[in-house]
SEVO-270977 format. One line per 8 residues: number of its first residue (from 1); their letters; for each residue x, y, z of N, C-alpha, C. Coordinates in steps of 0.2 Angstrom, whole numbers, plus 5000, padded with zeros to 4 digits. Example, Ala and Ser with C-alpha at 12.3 -4.5 7.8 and 13.67 -1.06 7.14 Angstrom:
# SEVO-270977
1> AS> 5066:4972:5039:5062:4978:5039:5066:4984:5039  5064:4989:5035:5068:4995:5036:5064:5000:5039 $
# end
This chain:
# SEVO-270977
1> MSTIPLLP> 4976:4982:4889:4973:4985:4895:4971:4992:4894  4966:4995:4898:4964:5002:4897:4969:5006:4899  4969:5012:4897:4974:5018:4899:4970:5022:4904  4965:5020:4907:4961:5024:4912:4966:5024:4918  4967:5030:4921:4972:5031:4926:4970:5027:4933  4975:5025:4937:4973:5021:4943:4970:5026:4948  4965:5023:4951:4962:5027:4957:4966:5025:4963  4966:5029:4968:4969:5026:4974:4967:5020:4976 $
9> LRDELFLL> 4971:5016:4979:4969:5009:4981:4963:5009:4985  4962:5013:4990:4955:5013:4994:4949:5014:4990  4950:5018:4984:4944:5020:4980:4942:5014:4976  4947:5010:4973:4946:5004:4970:4942:4999:4974  4945:4998:4980:4942:4993:4985:4935:4995:4987  4934:5002:4988:4927:5004:4989:4922:5002:4984  4924:5003:4977:4920:5001:4972:4919:4994:4971  4924:4990:4972:4924:4982:4972:4920:4980:4978 $
17> GHNDDTGQ> 4919:4984:4983:4916:4981:4989:4908:4983:4989  4906:4985:4983:4898:4987:4983:4895:4984:4976  4889:4982:4977:4885:4980:4971:4884:4985:4966  4886:4984:4960:4886:4989:4954:4879:4992:4953  4874:4987:4954:4867:4989:4952:4863:4993:4958  4865:4990:4964:4861:4993:4970:4865:4998:4974  4871:4998:4974:4876:5002:4978:4876:4999:4985  4874:4993:4986:4874:4990:4993:4881:4987:4994 $
25> PHIHRRAL> 4884:4988:5000:4890:4984:5002:4889:4977:5002  4895:4973:4999:4894:4966:4999:4896:4963:5006  4900:4967:5010:4902:4965:5017:4900:4970:5022  4901:4969:5028:4899:4973:5034:4903:4980:5033  4900:4985:5034:4903:4992:5032:4910:4993:5037  4910:4990:5043:4916:4991:5047:4921:4987:5044  4920:4981:5042:4925:4977:5039:4928:4980:5033  4924:4983:5028:4926:4987:5023:4930:4993:5025 $
33> ALGLAGAV> 4928:4996:5030:4932:5002:5032:4939:5000:5034  4939:4994:5038:4946:4992:5040:4950:4991:5034  4947:4988:5028:4951:4987:5022:4953:4993:5019  4949:4998:5019:4950:5005:5016:4956:5008:5020  4956:5007:5027:4962:5010:5031:4968:5007:5029  4968:5000:5028:4974:4996:5026:4976:4999:5019  4971:5000:5014:4973:5002:5008:4976:5009:5008  4974:5014:5012:4977:5020:5013:4984:5019:5015 $
41> LIDLFLAG> 4986:5015:5020:4992:5014:5023:4997:5011:5018  4994:5006:5014:4998:5003:5008:5000:5008:5003  4995:5012:5001:4997:5018:4996:5002:5022:4999  5002:5024:5005:5007:5028:5008:5014:5025:5008  5014:5018:5010:5021:5015:5009:5023:5015:5002  5019:5013:4997:5021:5013:4990:5023:5020:4988  5021:5025:4991:5023:5032:4989:5029:5034:4992  5032:5030:4997:5038:5031:5000:5037:5036:5006 $
49> RIALTDTT> 5031:5037:5009:5029:5042:5014:5030:5039:5021  5029:5032:5022:5030:5029:5028:5034:5023:5028  5036:5020:5034:5040:5014:5034:5037:5011:5040  5038:5004:5040:5036:5000:5046:5042:4998:5050  5042:4998:5056:5047:4996:5061:5045:4991:5066  5049:4986:5067:5048:4980:5072:5051:4982:5078  5048:4983:5083:5051:4985:5090:5052:4980:5094  5050:4974:5093:5051:4968:5097:5055:4962:5095 $
57> GDAGPADS> 5057:4963:5088:5061:4957:5086:5056:4951:5084  5050:4952:5085:5045:4947:5083:5042:4949:5076  5040:4944:5072:5038:4946:5065:5030:4947:5065  5027:4947:5071:5019:4947:5071:5017:4954:5069  5014:4955:5063:5012:4962:5061:5007:4965:5065  5002:4961:5068:4996:4964:5071:4999:4968:5078  5004:4966:5081:5006:4969:5087:5012:4973:5087  5017:4970:5084:5024:4973:5084:5026:4978:5079 $
65> QRILPHVD> 5022:4978:5073:5024:4982:5068:5021:4989:5070  5026:4994:5069:5024:5001:5071:5025:5006:5064  5021:5011:5064:5021:5015:5058:5025:5021:5059  5030:5023:5055:5034:5029:5055:5034:5033:5049  5032:5039:5050:5032:5044:5044:5040:5044:5041  5040:5043:5035:5047:5042:5031:5049:5048:5028  5044:5051:5024:5046:5057:5020:5040:5063:5022  5043:5068:5024:5038:5074:5026:5036:5078:5020 $
73> RPVGDVIA> 5032:5075:5016:5030:5078:5010:5023:5076:5008  5018:5080:5007:5011:5078:5006:5010:5074:5000  5005:5070:4999:5004:5066:4993:5000:5070:4988  4995:5075:4991:4991:5078:4987:4984:5075:4986  4982:5071:4991:4976:5067:4992:4974:5069:4999  4967:5071:4999:4965:5073:5006:4966:5068:5011  4963:5062:5010:4963:5057:5015:4970:5054:5016  4974:5053:5011:4981:5051:5012:4985:5056:5016 $
81> DTALTSLR> 4984:5062:5015:4987:5068:5019:4985:5068:5026  4978:5067:5027:4976:5067:5034:4979:5061:5038  4980:5055:5034:4983:5050:5037:4990:5051:5039  4994:5055:5035:5001:5057:5036:5001:5061:5042  4996:5066:5042:4996:5071:5048:4995:5067:5055  4990:5062:5055:4989:5059:5061:4995:5055:5063  4999:5052:5059:5005:5049:5060:5010:5053:5063  5011:5059:5059:5017:5064:5061:5016:5067:5068 $
89> YADSVPTV> 5009:5068:5070:5008:5071:5076:5005:5066:5082  5006:5060:5081:5003:5055:5086:5007:5056:5092  5004:5055:5098:5008:5055:5104:5013:5050:5105  5012:5044:5102:5017:5039:5102:5016:5035:5095  5022:5031:5094:5022:5028:5087:5017:5023:5087  5012:5023:5083:5006:5018:5083:5008:5012:5080  5005:5006:5082:5005:5000:5079:5001:5000:5073  5002:4996:5068:4998:4995:5062:4991:4993:5064 $
97> RGWLGWFA> 4990:4988:5068:4983:4986:5070:4979:4992:5074  4983:4995:5079:4979:5001:5082:4977:5006:5078  4982:5008:5073:4980:5014:5069:4975:5012:5064  4974:5006:5061:4969:5004:5057:4962:5005:5060  4962:5002:5066:4955:5003:5070:4953:5010:5071  4958:5014:5073:4956:5021:5074:4955:5025:5067  4959:5024:5062:4958:5028:5056:4951:5025:5052  4949:5019:5054:4944:5016:5050:4937:5019:5052 $
105> DDLYERTR> 4937:5023:5058:4931:5025:5061:4926:5028:5056  4928:5033:5053:4923:5037:5048:4926:5036:5041  4930:5032:5040:4933:5031:5033:4929:5029:5028  4924:5025:5029:4919:5023:5024:4915:5029:5021  4913:5033:5026:4909:5039:5024:4914:5044:5020  4920:5045:5023:4925:5050:5019:4927:5048:5012  4928:5041:5012:4929:5038:5005:4923:5039:5000  4917:5038:5002:4911:5039:4998:4911:5046:4996 $
113> AGLHAGGI> 4912:5050:5001:4911:5058:5000:4916:5060:4994  4922:5057:4995:4927:5059:4990:4926:5057:4983  4923:5051:4983:4921:5048:4976:4915:5052:4973  4911:5054:4978:4905:5058:4975:4907:5065:4973  4912:5068:4977:4914:5075:4975:4918:5074:4968  4921:5068:4967:4925:5068:4961:4921:5065:4955  4915:5064:4956:4910:5063:4950:4910:5055:4949  4914:5051:4953:4914:5044:4952:4908:5040:4954 $
121> LHRATRRR> 4905:5043:4960:4898:5041:4962:4893:5046:4962  4887:5044:4961:4882:5049:4961:4876:5047:4966  4873:5051:4969:4867:5049:4973:4861:5047:4970  4858:5042:4972:4852:5039:4968:4847:5037:4974  4841:5037:4971:4835:5035:4976:4833:5028:4974  4832:5024:4979:4830:5017:4978:4823:5017:4980  4818:5013:4976:4811:5012:4979:4810:5005:4980  4807:5004:4986:4806:4997:4988:4799:4997:4991 $
129> LAGLARSE> 4796:4991:4992:4790:4989:4994:4785:4993:4989  4785:4991:4983:4781:4993:4978:4780:5001:4977  4786:5004:4979:4787:5011:4978:4785:5015:4985  4783:5011:4990:4780:5015:4996:4786:5017:5000  4792:5014:5000:4798:5016:5004:4803:5018:4999  4807:5023:5001:4812:5026:4997:4819:5026:5001  4824:5025:4998:4831:5026:5002:4836:5028:4997  4841:5032:5000:4846:5035:4996:4852:5030:4996 $
137> TYLATDTK> 4855:5030:4990:4861:5026:4989:4866:5029:4985  4872:5026:4984:4877:5029:4979:4878:5024:4974  4878:5026:4968:4880:5022:4962:4886:5025:4958  4889:5020:4955:4895:5022:4951:4892:5026:4945  4895:5032:4943:4893:5036:4937:4894:5032:4931  4900:5029:4931:4902:5025:4926:4905:5018:4928  4903:5012:4926:4905:5006:4929:4913:5004:4927  4915:5009:4923:4922:5007:4920:4927:5006:4925 $
145> WAVVARAR> 4927:5010:4931:4932:5010:4936:4932:5003:4939  4926:5000:4941:4926:4993:4944:4928:4988:4939  4925:4989:4933:4927:4984:4927:4934:4984:4926  4938:4989:4926:4945:4989:4925:4949:4986:4930  4947:4987:4937:4950:4984:4942:4949:4977:4942  4943:4974:4941:4942:4967:4940:4946:4964:4935  4946:4968:4929:4950:4965:4923:4957:4964:4925  4960:4969:4929:4967:4968:4931:4968:4962:4935 $
153> LRYLAAGR> 4963:4961:4940:4964:4955:4944:4963:4949:4940  4958:4949:4935:4957:4943:4931:4964:4941:4927  4967:4946:4924:4973:4945:4921:4979:4942:4925  4979:4945:4931:4984:4942:4936:4982:4935:4938  4976:4933:4939:4974:4926:4941:4975:4922:4935  4974:4924:4929:4975:4920:4923:4983:4919:4921  4987:4923:4924:4994:4923:4923:4996:4927:4917  4991:4931:4914:4992:4935:4908:4996:4942:4910 $
161> DQPDNHTA> 4997:4944:4916:5000:4950:4918:5005:4948:4924  5011:4952:4924:5015:4951:4930:5012:4956:4935  5012:4954:4942:5008:4958:4947:5012:4965:4948  5009:4970:4947:5012:4977:4949:5010:4978:4956  5014:4982:4959:5013:4983:4967:5006:4985:4968  5003:4989:4965:4996:4992:4966:4991:4986:4966  4991:4982:4960:4986:4977:4959:4987:4971:4963  4994:4969:4965:4995:4964:4970:4992:4966:4977 $
169> ALAGLVAV> 4993:4972:4979:4990:4974:4985:4983:4974:4985  4979:4976:4979:4972:4975:4979:4970:4968:4979  4974:4963:4976:4972:4956:4976:4972:4954:4984  4977:4956:4988:4978:4953:4994:4972:4956:4999  4970:4962:4998:4964:4965:5002:4958:4962:5000  4957:4961:4993:4951:4958:4991:4950:4951:4994  4956:4947:4994:4956:4940:4997:4954:4940:5004  4957:4944:5008:4956:4944:5015:4949:4947:5017 $
177> LGLTEHLY> 4946:4951:5013:4940:4954:5015:4934:4949:5013  4936:4944:5009:4931:4940:5007:4927:4942:5001  4930:4946:4997:4926:4949:4991:4927:4946:4984  4931:4940:4985:4933:4937:4978:4927:4934:4974  4921:4932:4978:4915:4930:4974:4912:4935:4971  4913:4941:4973:4910:4947:4969:4914:4950:4964  4919:4947:4962:4923:4949:4956:4920:4947:4949  4915:4942:4950:4912:4939:4944:4917:4937:4939 $
185> LGEDTSTL> 4922:4933:4941:4927:4930:4936:4925:4923:4934  4920:4920:4937:4917:4914:4934:4922:4908:4936  4926:4909:4942:4930:4904:4944:4928:4901:4951  4930:4895:4953:4929:4893:4960:4932:4898:4965  4928:4900:4969:4929:4906:4974:4935:4904:4978  4935:4898:4981:4941:4896:4986:4948:4896:4982  4947:4893:4976:4953:4893:4972:4956:4900:4970  4951:4904:4968:4953:4911:4966:4956:4914:4972 $
193> TAHLRAIA> 4953:4914:4978:4955:4917:4984:4962:4915:4985  4963:4908:4985:4970:4906:4986:4975:4909:4981  4973:4909:4975:4978:4912:4970:4979:4919:4971  4974:4923:4973:4975:4930:4975:4980:4931:4981  4979:4927:4986:4983:4927:4992:4990:4925:4990  4991:4921:4985:4998:4919:4983:5001:4924:4979  4998:4928:4975:5000:4934:4972:5002:4939:4977  4998:4940:4982:4999:4946:4987:5005:4944:4991 $
201> AQHHRPVR> 5006:4937:4992:5012:4935:4996:5019:4936:4993  5019:4938:4987:5025:4940:4984:5027:4947:4984  5023:4951:4988:5023:4958:4989:5029:4960:4994  5030:4966:4994:5035:4969:5000:5032:4967:5006  5037:4965:5011:5035:4963:5017:5030:4968:5021  5031:4974:5021:5027:4979:5024:5020:4979:5022  5019:4978:5015:5012:4977:5012:5009:4971:5015  5013:4965:5015:5010:4959:5018:5008:4960:5025 $
209> DITAAVDA> 5012:4964:5029:5010:4965:5036:5004:4969:5037  5003:4974:5033:4997:4978:5033:4991:4974:5031  4992:4970:5026:4986:4966:5024:4984:4961:5029  4990:4958:5032:4988:4953:5038:4985:4956:5044  4987:4963:5045:4984:4966:5051:4976:4967:5049  4975:4969:5043:4968:4970:5041:4964:4963:5042  4967:4958:5040:4964:4951:5040:4962:4950:5048  4967:4951:5052:4966:4950:5059:4961:4954:5062 $
217> AVGDLATA> 4961:4961:5060:4956:4965:5063:4949:4963:5061  4948:4961:5054:4942:4959:5052:4939:4952:5055  4944:4948:5056:4943:4942:5060:4940:4943:5067  4943:4948:5071:4941:4950:5077:4934:4953:5077  4932:4957:5072:4926:4960:5071:4921:4955:5070  4922:4949:5066:4917:4944:5065:4916:4940:5071  4921:4939:5075:4921:4935:5081:4916:4939:5086  4917:4946:5086:4913:4950:5091:4906:4950:5089 $
225> TYR> 4905:4950:5082:4898:4951:5079:4894:4945:5081  4897:4939:5080:4893:4933:5081:4893:4930:5088  4896:4933:5093:4896:4931:5100:4889:4930:5102 $
# end
């Protein structure tokens, strides 16, 4: 495996959520933003900055799980630290589902801006209609980031690697967002999705709960869109 350092979970998910050649998102931007918010929350949990608490005795993650700041120490990442501040100074203890919906509002644009500022994305002009129409998009400066993320998921799916916390969480988010077919792994999509879900199901319960809340929120979005 490559020694390229891991990007934050949300950045890897953003890159996997877009076409490498055109920069166009594979799924609805709001759905991807909900996944990005879940990725931010998972990274905060894995960094020991938050905990989830169940205030009702019910295991339902979408409604009963609430987010508590666990360690009052910044991560050193602008978006993650903004998330921590929002939790620390919230008027009431937010539910996972409610916080995801709120924090996702402009997260797509903020994530893209951070990747652009870091040199991972660059702004490009696309020409359409025989060059008569132009539009701006963002493309990866180097496809290695998405390639390495796909490779880690491929090795997990093939049983060649033990799932680390970061990649297992990425597997779960990719599965619930419907991005499996865009991994280009050459496998049956439904089988691979089930495999990634099974890997994610071995994760810490809070990570599973956050992923389930993303799944539920995206499902609600799809229902509202197609009414």
